[in-house]
N, C-alpha and C positions, 0 to 999 in steps of 0.2 A: 822913543822904541814902536810907538804904534805908527806913527808916521813912515819911519823905515818899512814896516811890514805894508803897510799899503802902497807906498812907492815900488817896493818886489812885485805885489799882486798887479800894479797898473804897468809896470814892465812885462810881466808875462803876459798881460791878455794883449798889450799891444804887439809884441812879439809873435804871439797865436796868429793874431789878425794880419799880420806881415806875410807870415807862413802859408794862409790860407791862399791870399792873393798871388804870391810867389808859387806855389804850387799848382795856382788854376794856370798860369801861365808856362807852365813846364819846368818848373824847379827842379832841385836835385831831389832823392828819393827821402832824405830825411826831413825835408821842408814838407814833403807830403805827409810823413807819419804825423810831423808836428800839427799839420791842418788837419788831420783827421781826429787827433786828440782833441784839438780844440772846439771842432764842430761836435763831436761826442759831448764835450763838456756844456757846450752850449745849449745842447737838446737837453740833457740832465736837468739843468737851470730851469728850463723852459717848463718841463714836465713837472718839477717841484712844484713850480709856483701854480701852476693849474691845479695840482692836488691840494695845494693851500688854500686855493681861493674856494674849491668845492667843500673842504673841510669847513672853513668859516660859513658859509652858507648853506646847510645841509637841506632847507625846507625848497630849495629850487628844483630838486629833483620830485617834487609831489605830482608835476604835471598840471598843476594850475597855481592861478595866482588870485583866487576869490578871497574876498577879507569879510566872509559870511561870520 
């Protein structure tokens, strides 16, 4: 069952990437909409990973790295 879910997610990712390329080359309006959703999802994932890294290392924002 898990394999089927992962294959479904993989198919959605590949389809989204294909729509991004197709929309860039002047594809139909629906491909442009799918491309917009795909790019927005990618941006959300990038931001969540940045936030996760910041929360794992809270001492990096103290302005110094001194080991006194």
